[in-house]
C-alpha positions in Angstrom: -14.8 121.1 42.1 -13.8 124.2 44.2 -16.4 126.7 45.0 -16.2 129.9 43.4 -14.9 132.8 45.5 -17.9 135.0 44.9 -20.5 131.8 45.7 -18.6 131.6 49.5 -19.0 135.4 49.9 -22.7 135.7 49.4 -23.4 132.0 51.7 -21.0 133.9 54.4 -23.1 137.4 54.2 -26.4 135.5 53.9 -25.5 133.1 57.0 -24.5 136.8 58.6 -27.8 138.4 57.7 -29.7 135.1 59.2 -27.9 135.3 62.2 -28.3 139.1 63.0 -31.8 138.4 62.4 -32.3 135.7 64.8 -30.0 137.1 67.4 -32.0 140.2 67.6 -33.9 140.8 70.7 -37.6 140.7 70.5 -39.2 144.2 70.4 -40.7 144.8 73.6 -44.2 144.4 74.7 -45.7 147.9 75.6 -46.8 148.0 79.4 -50.5 148.1 79.9 -50.8 150.9 82.2 -54.3 150.6 84.4 -55.6 152.4 87.4 -57.5 151.0 90.1 -59.7 153.2 92.3 -59.8 152.1 95.7 -62.8 153.7 98.8 -60.5 152.3 101.6 -57.7 154.0 103.5 -54.2 152.6 102.0 -53.6 151.3 105.9 -57.0 148.8 105.4 -56.8 145.3 105.5 -59.0 145.5 102.4 -56.7 148.0 100.6 -53.7 146.0 101.2 -55.7 142.9 99.9 -56.4 145.1 96.6 -52.6 146.2 96.3 -51.7 142.1 96.4 -53.8 141.5 94.1 -52.2 144.1 91.7 -49.2 143.2 92.5 -49.4 139.8 91.6 -51.3 140.5 88.2 -48.1 142.5 87.1 -45.7 139.4 88.2 -47.8 136.9 86.4 -47.7 138.6 83.2 -44.0 139.3 83.7 -44.5 143.1 84.4 -46.5 143.6 81.2 -49.1 144.9 83.5 -48.4 147.8 86.0 -52.0 148.7 88.1 -51.6 152.2 90.1 -53.6 151.5 93.3 -55.7 155.0 94.3 -56.6 154.7 97.9 -59.1 156.4 100.2 -61.2 157.6 97.0 -58.5 159.7 95.8 -59.5 159.3 92.2 -63.3 158.8 92.4 -65.3 159.1 96.0 -67.1 155.7 97.4 -70.2 156.3 95.9 -68.8 157.4 92.5 -66.5 154.7 92.0 -68.7 152.3 90.3 -70.0 155.1 87.7 -66.4 156.1 87.4 -65.1 152.9 86.3 -68.1 152.6 83.4 -66.9 156.1 82.7 -63.1 155.5 82.6 -62.3 157.6 85.3 -60.6 154.6 86.4 -59.8 151.4 84.8 -60.8 149.4 88.0 -62.9 149.9 91.0 -63.4 148.6 94.6 -66.4 150.1 96.6 -69.8 149.1 98.0 -73.4 147.8 96.0 -75.2 149.6 98.8 -73.5 152.9 98.0 -75.7 153.7 95.0 -78.5 152.6 96.4 -81.4 151.5 93.8 -79.1 150.6 91.2 -78.4 147.0 92.0 -82.1 145.8 92.9 -81.2 141.9 92.8 -77.7 142.2 94.6 -79.0 144.2 97.6 -79.9 141.1 98.5 -76.6 140.0 99.5 -76.5 143.1 102.2 -79.8 141.7 104.4 -80.1 140.7 108.0 -79.8 137.2 107.2 -77.6 136.4 110.0 -74.1 135.7 108.6 -71.8 134.2 110.8 -68.1 135.7 109.4 -66.3 137.4 106.4 -65.7 133.9 104.8 -69.0 133.2 104.4 -70.7 136.5 103.2 -67.7 136.7 100.6 -68.1 133.4 99.3 -71.8 133.3 99.1 -71.6 136.6 97.6 -69.7 135.1 94.6 -71.4 132.1 94.5 -74.8 133.8 94.0 -73.2 136.2 91.2 -72.0 133.4 89.3 -75.3 131.9 89.7 -78.0 134.6 88.8 -75.8 136.5 86.4 -77.5 139.7 87.1 -78.2 142.1 84.2 -77.4 145.0 86.8 -73.8 144.4 86.5 -74.0 144.4 82.5 -72.2 147.7 82.2 -68.7 146.8 83.6 -66.6 143.4 83.9 -67.1 141.9 87.1 -63.6 140.2 88.2 -65.3 139.3 92.1 -66.8 140.5 95.3 -66.2 140.5 98.8 -68.1 140.9 101.9 -67.6 141.7 105.5 -68.5 139.8 108.8 -71.6 140.0 110.6 -72.5 143.9 111.2 -73.4 144.9 115.2 -74.1 148.0 116.4 -71.2 150.3 118.1 -72.7 153.0 120.1 -72.3 156.1 122.7 -75.0 154.8 124.9 -75.9 151.2 126.0 -78.6 149.3 124.5 -79.8 146.3 125.8 -83.1 146.2 123.9 -85.1 147.7 121.2 -86.7 149.8 124.0 -82.9 151.7 124.3 -82.8 152.1 120.8 -85.8 153.9 119.8 -85.2 157.2 118.3 -81.5 156.6 118.4 -79.4 158.0 115.5 -77.7 155.6 113.8 -75.0 155.6 110.9 -76.1 153.5 108.0 -75.9 153.0 104.2 -78.0 151.5 101.8 -80.2 148.4 103.4 -78.6 148.9 106.8 -80.7 151.9 106.9 -83.8 149.8 106.8 -82.5 147.6 109.4 -81.8 150.6 111.8 -85.7 152.0 110.8 -87.2 148.4 111.6 -85.4 148.3 114.8 -87.0 151.6 115.7 -84.0 154.0 115.7 -83.3 156.6 113.2 -81.1 155.9 110.3 -78.4 158.6 109.4 -76.5 157.8 105.7 -73.0 158.1 105.3 -70.3 156.6 104.1 -67.7 154.7 106.4 -64.6 157.9 105.8 -67.4 160.1 106.7 -68.5 158.2 110.2 -65.5 159.1 112.8 -66.1 162.7 112.9 -70.0 162.3 112.8 -69.9 160.1 115.7 -67.0 162.4 117.5 -69.3 165.3 117.0 -72.3 163.5 118.3 -74.2 163.7 114.6 -74.9 160.2 115.3 -74.8 158.0 118.5 -74.4 155.1 117.0 -72.8 153.4 113.7 -74.1 149.6 112.3 -70.6 148.1 111.1 -69.0 145.3 111.1 -66.5 145.1 114.1 -63.2 145.5 112.4 -64.5 148.9 111.5 -63.6 149.9 114.8 -59.9 149.8 114.2 -60.0 149.8 110.5 -61.4 153.2 110.6 -60.6 154.2 114.4 -64.1 154.3 115.1 -63.8 152.4 118.7 -62.1 155.9 119.6 -65.6 157.4 119.5 -67.9 154.9 121.0 -68.3 153.4 124.4 -70.5 150.0 123.7 -70.7 147.5 121.4 -74.0 145.0 120.8 -73.8 141.7 119.9 -76.1 142.2 116.9 -74.9 138.4 115.1 -78.6 137.3 115.4 -79.2 139.6 112.2 -76.2 139.5 111.3 -76.2 141.4 107.7 -73.1 142.3 105.5 -72.0 145.1 103.1 -71.0 143.3 99.3 -68.2 145.5 97.5 -67.2 144.8 93.7 -64.1 144.7 92.0 -65.2 145.6 88.5 -63.2 146.7 85.3 -64.1 148.8 82.4 -65.6 147.0 79.6 -63.6 148.3 77.1 -60.3 148.1 78.7 -61.4 144.7 79.7 -61.6 143.8 75.6 -58.5 145.2 74.9 -56.4 143.2 77.2 -54.9 140.0 75.6 -56.1 137.2 76.2 -53.7 135.5 78.2 -53.7 138.6 80.2 -57.6 138.1 80.8 -57.0 134.5 82.0 -54.3 135.9 84.6 -56.9 138.4 85.8 -59.2 135.8 86.6 -57.1 133.1 87.8 -55.8 135.5 90.5 -59.3 137.1 90.8 -60.5 134.0 91.8 -58.1 133.2 94.3 -58.5 136.2 96.0 -61.9 135.7 97.0 -60.8 133.2 99.8 -57.9 135.9 100.7 -60.4 138.9 101.1 -62.9 136.7 103.3 -60.1 135.1 105.5 -58.5 139.1 105.9 -61.7 140.4 106.6 -62.1 137.6 109.6 -58.6 138.6 110.7 -59.9 142.1 110.7 -63.0 141.5 112.7 -60.7 139.8 115.5 -58.3 142.6 115.5 -61.5 145.0 115.9 -62.6 143.2 119.3 -58.8 143.1 120.4 -58.6 147.0 119.6 -62.1 147.9 121.5 -60.8 145.6 124.2 -57.9 147.5 124.8 -59.9 150.9 125.0 -62.0 149.1 127.4 -65.2 149.6 125.4 -68.1 147.8 127.3 -69.6 144.6 125.2 -73.3 143.8 125.3 -74.5 140.3 124.3 -78.3 140.1 124.1 -80.4 137.3 125.5 -81.6 134.6 123.6 -85.3 136.6 124.1 -83.7 139.8 122.8 -82.4 138.4 119.9 -85.8 136.6 118.6 -87.3 140.0 119.1 -84.5 141.5 116.9 -85.0 139.1 113.9 -88.9 139.4 114.1 -88.1 143.2 113.8 -86.4 143.2 110.4 -88.5 140.2 108.8 -90.4 142.4 107.2 -87.6 143.6 105.3 -86.6 140.4 104.0 -90.3 140.0 102.7 -90.5 143.1 101.3 -87.3 142.7 99.1 -88.7 139.5 97.6 -91.9 141.1 97.1 -90.2 144.3 95.4 -87.9 141.5 93.2 -90.7 139.3 92.0 -92.5 142.7 90.8 -89.5 143.3 88.9 -89.5 139.9 87.6 -86.2 138.7 89.7 -85.4 135.9 91.2 -85.3 137.6 94.7 -87.0 134.8 97.0 -85.2 132.0 95.0 -81.8 134.1 95.6 -82.4 134.1 99.6 -83.1 131.1 100.3 -80.1 130.0 98.3 -78.2 132.3 100.6 -79.9 131.2 104.3 -79.3 127.5 103.0 -75.5 128.6 102.6 -75.3 130.3 106.1 -76.7 127.2 107.6 -74.6 124.7 105.6 -71.7 126.9 107.1 -72.9 126.8 110.6 -73.2 123.4 110.6 -69.9 122.6 109.2 -67.9 124.7 111.9 
């Protein structure tokens, strides 16, 4: 028995409608646009690393996430970056814990003069510590990762061979490094890295306590004459990469996973970048014919003895606040020793 024409026509129409539905292109997913405030200048290796991180997230999300980087504190100043993320002035932010002194009572311990050998070790240990202790002081943001520079040195306009020559000298420092300067007998002057070049050039300060990469990364090597090897009390400065909590919560689960994976990969990249930058800093000041001063072992021990009360004071204050400062310091020191032993 033959099929009636109207049945054939209805079937064809239905098939055509089904094809149109199936072949219709998917509705485009709305692009997630995020702002990222970074205090480093755009040419700095750490700003480049941050920009590469943003590009990697865009690539792995198939373009669903687009992150605009605002370098050199152009969106929020270095000391306002963390608060800016909380308030939503920027969706993401990178700056130093030390720039908001007192806000991070446990994490300030990361910056202590513990003798960090290099940036890779400081960065790895900082992330390990945060992962282990999960400090409540970070509860108002989504912590993605941290990184930390190589051991601080003293860059000076005058020669410094001993603590005696350092006495009374005006030295740029931030956060806990100001306490280091005080312990060494000098006078700390608080300011962020972007302000330091002009302060050194004009003689507002006579020296700066900083990682050697700073002498190239921020061009400060142009303003000093001597580089004093103070790695025996090598401190670091831990830097956060955080996200606004509401913005994080609004991300689809698969996008959150991309952020987490890329951030974990970038820990090692930032650590390596710090060490490469330190080497570039050495070469930069060497080319400028700056003089390197290496402290004899006995003098290094004097410097270590001078800063020990800072460690003791931190542990005491942490205990008073019911924070595991002493245990954290022990973990860091064990990690530093293990790193030196393996090298």
